C-alpha positions in Angstrom: 0.0 0.0 0.0 1.3 3.4 -1.0 1.8 5.9 1.9 -0.1 9.1 1.4 1.7 12.1 2.8 0.4 15.6 3.5 -2.6 17.3 5.0 -6.3 17.6 4.2 -9.0 19.8 5.8 -11.7 17.6 7.4 -14.4 18.4 4.8 -12.1 17.4 2.0 -11.3 13.9 3.2 -13.1 12.4 0.1 -10.1 13.8 -1.9 -7.6 11.8 0.2 -9.7 8.7 -0.4 -9.8 9.2 -4.1 -6.0 9.9 -4.2 -5.3 6.7 -2.4 -7.6 4.8 -4.7 -5.6 6.2 -7.7 -2.6 4.3 -6.4 -4.5 1.2 -5.4 -6.7 0.8 -8.5 -6.0 3.4 -11.3 -2.3 3.2 -12.0 -0.6 6.1 -10.1 3.1 5.5 -9.5 4.1 8.9 -8.1 1.7 11.8 -7.9 0.5 14.9 -6.0 -2.7 16.8 -5.7 -3.4 20.2 -4.2 -6.6 22.2 -3.7 -7.0 25.8 -2.6 -10.2 27.3 -1.3 -10.5 31.0 -1.1 -6.8 31.5 -1.3 -5.8 28.9 1.3 -4.7 25.2 0.8 -7.3 22.6 1.9 -5.7 19.6 0.3 -1.9 19.1 -0.1 -1.1 15.4 -0.7 1.7 13.4 -2.3 2.9 9.9 -2.5 4.6 7.1 -4.4 7.8 6.9 -6.3 9.4 9.7 -8.3 11.8 7.4 -10.2 10.8 3.8 -10.6 14.3 2.9 -11.8 16.0 4.0 -8.6 13.2 3.8 -6.2 13.6 7.5 -5.3 10.4 8.5 -3.3 8.1 11.3 -4.3 8.8 14.1 -1.8 6.8 17.3 -1.0 9.0 19.3 -3.4 9.2 16.7 -6.3 8.7 18.4 -9.6 6.8 17.0 -12.5 6.5 17.9 -16.2 2.9 18.6 -16.9 2.7 18.8 -20.7 -0.2 21.0 -21.9 -1.3 22.0 -18.4 1.6 24.5 -19.1 -0.8 26.3 -21.4 -2.8 27.6 -18.5 0.3 29.3 -17.1 1.2 30.8 -20.5 -2.3 32.1 -21.1 -2.3 33.7 -17.7 0.9 35.5 -18.6 -0.7 36.9 -21.7 -3.7 38.1 -19.8 -1.5 39.9 -17.3 -0.2 41.9 -20.3 -3.7 42.6 -21.4 -4.6 43.8 -17.9 -1.7 46.2 -18.0 -2.8 47.7 -21.3 0.2 46.4 -23.1 -1.5 43.8 -25.2 -4.8 44.0 -27.1 -6.2 40.6 -28.0 -8.3 42.0 -30.8 -5.4 43.7 -32.5 -3.6 42.0 -35.3 -0.7 39.7 -34.2 1.4 41.6 -36.8 1.1 44.8 -34.7 3.4 43.2 -32.2 5.2 40.7 -34.5 5.4 42.3 -38.0 6.9 39.2 -39.7 3.8 37.3 -38.8 1.8 39.2 -41.6 3.4 36.9 -44.3 1.3 34.5 -46.3 -2.1 36.1 -45.7 -1.9 36.4 -41.9 -1.9 40.2 -41.6 -5.4 40.4 -40.1 -5.3 37.5 -37.7 -6.0 38.9 -34.2 -4.0 37.7 -31.1 -7.2 36.2 -29.7 -7.3 33.6 -32.5 -3.8 32.4 -31.5 -5.0 31.9 -27.9 -8.3 30.2 -28.9 -6.9 27.8 -31.5 -8.5 29.5 -34.5 -5.5 30.6 -36.5 -5.1 27.5 -38.6 -1.3 27.2 -37.7 -1.4 23.7 -36.2 1.5 22.5 -38.3 4.5 23.4 -40.5 5.0 22.5 -44.2 8.5 21.4 -43.2 9.2 20.1 -39.7 11.9 21.9 -37.8 15.0 20.1 -36.6 14.5 19.6 -32.8 17.6 21.4 -31.8 16.5 24.5 -33.7 13.0 24.3 -32.3 14.4 24.2 -28.8 16.5 27.4 -29.6 13.2 29.3 -30.0 13.9 31.9 -32.8 14.0 29.5 -35.8 10.6 28.0 -34.9 9.1 31.5 -34.4 10.4 32.5 -37.8 9.0 29.4 -39.4 5.6 30.0 -37.9 5.7 33.6 -39.0 6.3 32.5 -42.6 3.8 29.6 -42.5 0.5 29.7 -44.5 -2.6 28.7 -42.4 -4.0 25.3 -43.2 -7.6 26.6 -42.9 -9.1 30.0 -43.2 -8.4 31.7 -39.9 -11.5 32.3 -37.8 -13.6 29.8 -39.7 -12.8 26.8 -37.5 -10.9 25.8 -34.4 -8.4 23.0 -33.8 -6.1 22.3 -31.0 -2.6 23.8 -31.7 -1.0 21.2 -29.4 2.6 22.1 -30.1 2.7 25.4 -32.1 0.5 27.3 -29.6 3.4 27.8 -27.3 5.7 29.4 -29.8 2.8 31.5 -31.3 1.5 32.9 -27.9 5.0 32.9 -26.4 6.4 35.0 -29.2 3.7 37.6 -28.7 4.6 37.7 -25.0 8.2 38.1 -25.9 7.6 40.9 -28.4 5.4 42.8 -26.0 7.3 42.3 -22.8 10.8 42.1 -24.0 11.3 38.9 -22.0 11.0 35.3 -23.0 7.8 33.7 -21.9 9.6 31.5 -19.3 11.4 34.6 -17.9 8.2 36.6 -17.8 6.4 33.9 -15.9 9.3 33.5 -13.5 9.4 37.3 -12.8 5.7 38.1 -12.7 4.1 34.9 -11.3 6.6 32.4 -9.8 8.7 34.9 -7.8 5.9 37.0 -6.2 4.0 33.9 -5.3 6.8 31.6 -4.4 5.7 29.1 -7.0 7.5 25.9 -7.7 6.7 26.0 -11.4 9.1 26.6 -14.3 8.8 27.1 -18.1 12.5 26.3 -18.8 14.0 24.4 -15.9 17.1 25.8 -14.2 19.9 23.3 -14.0 19.9 23.6 -10.2 16.4 22.1 -10.1 17.0 19.1 -12.3 17.5 16.6 -9.4 14.0 17.2 -8.1 12.2 16.2 -11.3 10.3 12.9 -11.4 10.9 10.5 -14.2 8.0 9.6 -16.4 6.6 6.2 -17.2 4.4 5.9 -20.3 1.5 3.4 -20.7 -0.2 2.9 -24.0 -3.9 2.4 -24.3 -5.1 -1.1 -23.5 -6.7 -1.3 -26.9 -5.1 0.4 -30.0 -8.2 1.1 -32.1 -6.1 2.0 -35.1 -5.1 -1.7 -35.5 -8.8 -2.9 -35.6 -11.1 -3.2 -38.5 -13.6 -0.3 -38.8 -16.6 -2.5 -37.9 -14.9 -3.4 -34.5 -14.6 0.2 -33.5 -17.4 1.9 -31.6 -19.4 4.0 -34.0 -18.9 7.2 -32.0 -15.1 6.8 -32.3 -14.7 5.9 -35.9 -14.1 9.4 -37.3 -11.5 10.1 -34.6 -9.7 6.8 -35.2 -9.7 7.3 -38.9 -8.0 10.7 -38.3 -5.3 9.2 -36.1 -4.7 6.5 -38.7 -4.1 9.0 -41.4 -0.5 10.5 -41.3 -1.7 13.5 -43.3 -4.6 14.4 -41.0 -4.4 17.5 -38.7 -4.6 15.1 -35.8 -1.1 13.7 -36.7 0.5 16.7 -38.4 -0.2 18.9 -35.3 2.4 16.8 -33.4 4.9 16.4 -36.3 6.3 20.0 -36.2 9.8 18.8 -35.2 12.2 16.3 -36.6 12.2 13.9 -34.9 8.5 14.3 -34.2 8.8 12.3 -30.9 10.3 14.5 -28.2 11.9 13.0 -25.1 10.5 15.2 -22.4 12.7 13.6 -19.8 15.8 14.9 -21.5 17.7 17.7 -19.8 17.9 19.7 -23.1 14.1 19.6 -23.6 13.4 20.4 -19.9 15.8 23.4 -20.0 14.2 24.9 -23.1 11.1 27.1 -23.1 8.2 25.3 -24.6 5.2 27.3 -23.3 2.7 24.8 -24.7 4.1 21.7 -23.2 7.1 21.6 -20.9 6.1 23.4 -17.8 7.6 21.6 -14.7 6.3 22.1 -11.3 4.3 20.8 -8.3 0.5 20.3 -7.9 0.9 23.0 -5.2 2.4 25.4 -7.8 -0.5 24.9 -10.2 -3.2 25.3 -7.6 -1.5 28.3 -6.0 -1.1 30.0 -9.4 -4.8 29.6 -10.2 -5.7 30.7 -6.7 -3.9 34.0 -7.3 -5.8 34.5 -10.5 -9.2 34.4 -8.9 -8.4 35.8 -5.4 -5.7 36.9 -3.0 -3.0 34.5 -1.9 -0.7 35.8 0.9 -1.4 39.3 -0.2 -0.9 38.7 -3.9 -3.6 38.8 -6.6 -2.5 38.5 -10.2 -5.7 39.2 -12.3 -8.7 41.4 -11.5 -12.3 39.9 -11.6 -12.8 42.0 -14.8 -9.7 40.5 -16.5 -10.8 37.0 -15.5 -14.3 37.5 -16.8 -13.0 38.6 -20.2 -10.2 35.9 -20.3 -12.7 33.1 -19.6 -15.4 34.1 -22.1 -15.9 31.3 -24.7 -14.2 32.0 -28.0 -14.4 28.6 -29.8 -16.5 25.5 -29.4 -17.8 22.5 -31.3 -16.0 20.0 -33.4 -12.2 20.4 -33.1 -10.3 20.0 -36.4 -7.3 18.3 -34.6 -8.9 16.4 -31.8 -11.9 15.3 -34.0 -14.1 15.7 -30.9 -16.0 18.6 -29.3 -13.8 21.1 -27.4 -14.4 24.5 -25.8 -11.8 27.3 -25.4 -11.7 30.8 -24.0 -8.7 32.9 -24.8 -6.2 30.3 -23.8 -8.0 28.2 -21.3 -10.1 25.0 -21.6 -13.7 25.4 -20.5 -16.0 22.8 -18.9 -17.4 20.1 -21.2 -19.6 17.1 -20.5 -16.5 15.0 -20.4 -14.5 17.4 -18.2 -17.0 19.3 -16.1 -14.4 20.6 -13.5 -16.4 21.8 -10.4 -18.8 24.3 -12.0 -19.8 26.2 -15.1 -17.5 29.1 -14.5 -14.4 26.9 -14.2 -11.4 27.4 -16.5 -8.0 25.7 -16.7 -6.0 23.2 -18.8 -5.3 19.5 -18.9 -2.0 17.9 -19.9 -1.1 14.8 -21.8 -1.5 11.6 -19.7 -3.4 13.1 -16.8 -2.1 16.3 -15.3 -4.6 19.1 -14.7 -4.9 22.5 -13.2 -8.0 24.7 -13.0 -9.9 27.4 -11.1 -13.6 27.7 -10.2 -14.4 31.3 -9.2 -17.9 30.4 -8.2 -16.7 28.1 -5.4 -13.3 29.8 -4.8 -11.7 26.5 -5.7 -8.4 25.9 -7.5 -6.9 22.5 -8.3 -3.6 21.0 -9.3 -2.8 17.3 -10.0 0.5 16.0 -11.4 1.8 12.5 -11.9 4.6 10.6 -13.6 2.5 7.7 -15.0 1.5 9.0 -18.4 -1.6 7.1 -19.4 -3.0 7.6 -22.9 -6.6 6.9 -23.8 -10.1 7.3 -22.3 -9.5 4.7 -19.6 -7.6 7.2 -17.4 -9.9 8.2 -14.6 -7.4 9.6 -12.1 -7.9 13.4 -12.4 -11.6 13.0 -13.0 -12.0 11.0 -9.7 -10.1 13.6 -7.8 -12.3 16.4 -9.2 -15.4 14.4 -8.4 -14.1 14.1 -4.8 -13.7 17.8 -4.7 -17.3 18.3 -5.9 -18.5 15.8 -3.2 -16.6 17.8 -0.6 -18.3 21.0 -1.6 -21.8 19.5 -1.5 
């Protein structure tokens, strides 16, 4: 039995039970969960093994790469610039990044980058990985790229390119790289254990990931054996020329080793944020309220930042999705804890979000990356939070 460490307020004991069940029944190896309510921690738990190869235990300060849960942090950085009057989401991207106007993109507003409507999910020519990690070559390639659909007419999850697109706008406006901006304006004033671009000094605290493939690979089955509601999605994933695949083939090689020191040290504001569950929950808490005297965004900024911008069938995910200007919004499959919630999931299970209605913020990180719809870990924890609120 895995030892669960940390503290839980009495009314949130269902979260402790769900966290323990994730280890006992749902595949967690090393993980942490944190919940804030009205700016104060009410759940702060961790347990398991940070490195299965060495047996290194998961400690209170163990760091974990959270894949696309990073997007919530990057979006928040953009909205801080909006709040300061330095960035207008309805202005053309080219106002801040003139080279971006190439190939018919002069009128694309910044908002469409944040809400996955720009049609820049892929590159005609994948970028060598070492150049992509160096930042500027990828930004230049995206500035020159022609959209793959008419911008503003559809939305599709810009899984990889989103970070360079939004991050370059942050860099052009602030004069700082997105990772540096986040460190200066978010991590430092709040004391967050969260990095976009990991310092070498923190490398020893990072957990090592374990990847599990889905129990059933639908792409290997005949069409008649696939559930009807999944057939269109499976067909897309089986087609190497689909947006579903091309969106993740923007580097050469396409597969990125997110455990490597070089990848973790780079700034990939869509996908390589590294931090604790506490760091995620605390960041979101400071977006919707005051945390130890610090509030990052005003209620007016949050209301504008979380207004729905795109919804319906996603051209990349081939499933319904909902986005505001940078955040995922609640859906039937991901209800969070209320209709006003906003946040972002990450590949394999990580999740951070805020619910202004209930004053709740949530962070969950783990090192067992489980692909497919059979992963219930984050959902079970969120359900336990809802139970605790009832």
